[in-house]
C-alpha positions in Angstrom: -0.1 0.1 -0.1 1.3 3.6 -0.9 2.3 5.7 1.8 -1.1 7.8 2.4 0.5 10.7 3.8 2.8 11.0 0.7 -0.1 10.5 -1.4 -2.6 13.0 0.5 0.3 16.0 0.2 0.8 15.4 -3.2 -2.8 15.7 -3.9 -3.4 18.6 -1.7 -0.9 20.5 -3.9 -2.5 18.9 -7.2 -5.8 20.1 -6.4 -4.6 23.6 -5.4 -2.8 23.8 -8.6 -5.8 22.4 -10.6 -8.2 25.0 -9.1 -5.8 27.7 -10.0 -5.8 26.9 -13.5 -9.6 26.5 -13.5 -9.5 30.2 -12.9 -8.0 30.6 -16.2 -11.0 28.9 -18.3 -12.2 30.5 -21.2 -8.8 32.0 -22.1 -7.9 32.9 -25.6 -4.7 33.0 -27.5 -4.9 36.9 -27.6 -5.1 36.9 -23.7 -1.8 35.1 -23.5 -0.2 37.2 -26.3 -1.2 40.2 -24.3 0.0 38.7 -20.8 3.5 37.0 -20.8 3.2 36.4 -17.3 -0.2 34.6 -17.9 2.0 32.2 -20.3 4.3 31.9 -17.8 1.6 30.8 -15.0 -0.2 28.4 -17.3 2.8 26.6 -18.6 4.2 26.2 -15.0 0.6 25.2 -13.5 0.1 22.6 -16.1 3.5 21.2 -15.9 3.4 20.7 -12.1 -0.1 19.1 -12.4 1.6 16.7 -14.8 4.7 16.0 -12.7 2.7 15.7 -9.7 0.4 13.2 -11.1 3.0 11.1 -12.4 5.0 11.1 -9.1 1.6 9.9 -7.5 1.3 7.1 -9.9 5.1 6.1 -9.6 4.9 6.0 -5.8 1.9 3.6 -6.3 3.6 1.5 -8.9 6.5 1.3 -6.4 4.8 0.7 -3.2 1.9 -1.8 -4.4 3.3 -3.7 -7.5 7.2 -3.5 -6.8 7.7 -2.7 -10.6 10.5 -0.5 -11.8 9.9 2.1 -14.7 12.4 3.9 -16.9 9.8 6.1 -18.9 6.4 7.8 -17.8 4.8 5.4 -20.6 6.0 2.6 -18.3 4.1 3.8 -15.6 0.9 3.8 -17.6 1.4 0.4 -18.8 1.7 -1.2 -15.4 -1.2 0.8 -14.4 -3.1 -0.5 -17.3 -1.7 -4.0 -16.3 -3.2 -3.7 -12.6 -6.5 -2.5 -13.9 -6.1 1.0 -11.9 -6.5 2.9 -15.4 -8.3 1.9 -18.7 -6.2 1.6 -22.1 -8.1 5.0 -22.8 -6.6 6.5 -19.8 -3.2 5.2 -20.8 -3.6 7.0 -24.3 -4.3 10.5 -22.1 -1.7 9.9 -19.7 1.0 9.3 -22.5 -0.3 12.5 -24.2 0.2 14.2 -20.9 3.9 12.8 -20.7 4.7 14.1 -24.0 3.4 17.6 -23.2 5.2 17.6 -20.0 8.6 16.8 -21.8 7.6 19.4 -24.5 7.1 22.1 -21.4 10.6 20.9 -20.0 12.8 21.0 -23.1 10.9 22.8 -26.1 9.1 25.5 -24.4 10.6 28.3 -26.6 8.5 26.7 -29.7 5.5 25.7 -27.8 2.3 26.2 -29.5 0.0 28.3 -27.3 -3.1 26.7 -29.0 -2.3 23.7 -27.1 -2.3 25.6 -23.6 -5.5 27.2 -24.6 -7.0 23.7 -25.4 -5.8 22.2 -22.2 -6.9 24.9 -20.0 -10.5 25.3 -21.8 -11.2 21.6 -22.6 -9.0 19.1 -20.9 -8.7 20.1 -17.3 -11.4 17.4 -16.5 -8.6 14.7 -17.4 -6.7 15.9 -14.5 -9.9 15.5 -12.3 -10.7 12.0 -13.6 -7.0 10.7 -12.4 -7.9 12.6 -9.3 -10.8 10.4 -8.8 -8.8 7.4 -10.0 -6.2 8.0 -7.2 -8.7 8.7 -4.6 -10.6 5.7 -5.2 -7.7 3.4 -5.7 -6.2 4.7 -2.3 -9.5 4.8 -0.7 -9.0 8.6 0.3 
């Protein structure tokens, strides 16, 4: 069983970051172009959400399944194998991992359309994973 104190601390931060990003829903590309601080807030907020999500899932994988992983895609494979997430969830999780990598390494050429799409239409993906974690950990 994962250390629930670790999970709860990470979830607390995750929920706070998700709520902060929800404040920016209905944002436009023009809003971002007009406010570079907003661009930074959105990039950093999404990065932290994704990183925190994978940190939680990595903790679960290590604690409950004693499986090692090298890539975030390995984590999603293990979660599917143990029926924690669906194959459809795996696709979304792998897309998140890819976007996290772009935020980390290719931020200069990042397409703001993707940021707008995530903030306006994809935050529910994070909420879904939050529910999966809470259900799995009985929190």
